[in-house]
PATITI-241094 format. One record per residue (C-alpha): residue number from 1; y, x negated, z negated. Coordinates in steps of 0.25 Angstrom, whole numbers, plus 5000, padded with zeros to 4 digits. Each point is the difference from the previous one (the first is absolute). Example, Ala and Ser with C-alpha at 12.3 -4.5 7.8 and 13.67 -1.06 7.14 Angstrom:
NODE   seq      Y      X      Z
NODE     1   4982   4951   4969
NODE     2   5014   4994   5002
//
This chain:
NODE   seq      Y      X      Z
NODE     1   5512   4720   4997
NODE     2   4994   4993   5011
NODE     3   5010   4989   5006
NODE     4   4992   5000   5012
NODE     5   5001   5012   5011
NODE     6   4988   5007   5000
NODE     7   4990   5000   5015
NODE     8   5005   5013   5007
NODE     9   4987   5002   5004
NODE    10   4994   4998   4987
NODE    11   5008   5010   4992
NODE    12   5006   5013   4997
NODE    13   5012   5002   4997
NODE    14   5002   5011   4989
NODE    15   5015   5010   4995
NODE    16   4998   5001   4984
NODE    17   5012   5011   4995
NODE    18   5004   4997   4985
NODE    19   5005   5013   4998
NODE    20   5008   4999   4986
NODE    21   4996   5008   4986
NODE    22   5013   5005   4999
NODE    23   4997   5006   4986
NODE    24   5004   4984   4995
NODE    25   5012   4992   5003
NODE    26   5000   4987   5007
NODE    27   5000   4992   4986
NODE    28   4987   5007   4997
NODE    29   4995   4999   5012
NODE    30   5002   4984   5001
NODE    31   4994   4999   4988
NODE    32   4988   5007   5002
NODE    33   4999   4992   5013
NODE    34   5002   4985   4992
NODE    35   4989   5007   4990
NODE    36   4990   5001   5012
NODE    37   5003   4987   5007
NODE    38   5005   5006   5012
NODE    39   5010   4991   5005
NODE    40   4989   4986   4998
NODE    41   4989   5010   5006
NODE    42   5002   5009   5011
NODE    43   4998   4998   5011
NODE    44   4987   4993   4999
NODE    45   4997   4987   5005
NODE    46   4998   5000   5015
NODE    47   5010   5010   5002
NODE    48   5013   5000   5009
NODE    49   5013   5006   4996
NODE    50   5003   5006   5016
NODE    51   5013   5006   4991
NODE    52   5003   5008   4988
NODE    53   5013   5008   4998
NODE    54   5005   5008   4991
NODE    55   5002   5017   5006
NODE    56   5008   5007   4991
NODE    57   4995   5012   4993
NODE    58   4987   4994   5004
NODE    59   4997   4988   4996
NODE    60   4994   4988   5005
NODE    61   4992   4996   5014
NODE    62   4993   4990   5002
NODE    63   4993   4995   5013
NODE    64   4989   4989   4998
NODE    65   4991   4994   5010
NODE    66   4988   4997   4992
NODE    67   4984   4998   5005
NODE    68   4992   5012   5000
NODE    69   4993   4996   4989
NODE    70   5008   4998   4990
NODE    71   5005   5015   5002
NODE    72   4993   5004   4989
NODE    73   5006   4989   4991
NODE    74   5014   5005   5003
NODE    75   4995   5013   4996
NODE    76   4996   4995   4987
NODE    77   5012   4993   4997
NODE    78   5009   5012   5003
NODE    79   4990   5007   4989
NODE    80   5001   4990   4990
NODE    81   5015   4997   5001
NODE    82   5006   5011   5005
NODE    83   4996   5012   4996
NODE    84   5010   5007   4990
NODE    85   5013   4994   5007
NODE    86   4996   5004   5014
NODE    87   4994   5011   5007
NODE    88   4994   4995   5011
NODE    89   4995   5003   5018
NODE    90   4994   4990   5006
NODE    91   5000   4999   5019
NODE    92   4993   4993   5008
NODE    93   5012   4993   5008
NODE    94   5002   4993   5013
NODE    95   5011   4993   5005
NODE    96   5007   5009   5013
NODE    97   5011   4992   5005
NODE    98   4987   4993   5009
NODE    99   4997   5012   5004
NODE   100   5015   5006   5002
NODE   101   5004   4986   5008
NODE   102   4987   5003   5011
NODE   103   5006   5014   5001
NODE   104   5013   5000   5001
NODE   105   4997   4989   5011
NODE   106   4989   5011   5007
NODE   107   5011   5009   5001
NODE   108   5009   4992   5005
NODE   109   4991   4996   5012
NODE   110   4997   5014   5003
NODE   111   5012   5006   4999
NODE   112   5004   4988   5009
NODE   113   4988   5002   5010
//
């Protein structure tokens, strides 16, 4: 994990759904993650964790900010370390908060005009 924030103009965001393999219990999953070095190697260096949450009944949802050049490295680490524990889905994402704030402001201006 990078301690410095990536330049938004030079980076992308990626949301990864790590869906639990429900054929295994928690102890089995943790053992496989430990054996794979998951906690030591994911995400790869140069990636910033924007959020990492658990969605009960689904699994973990991780949003990373990374230079686009590291996309393949993220994929390889997931293949090496997460397969067999998680089923993975990937979604390019972006921060909608500033857009929402602008749209709300513009809507208010239109309504008051």
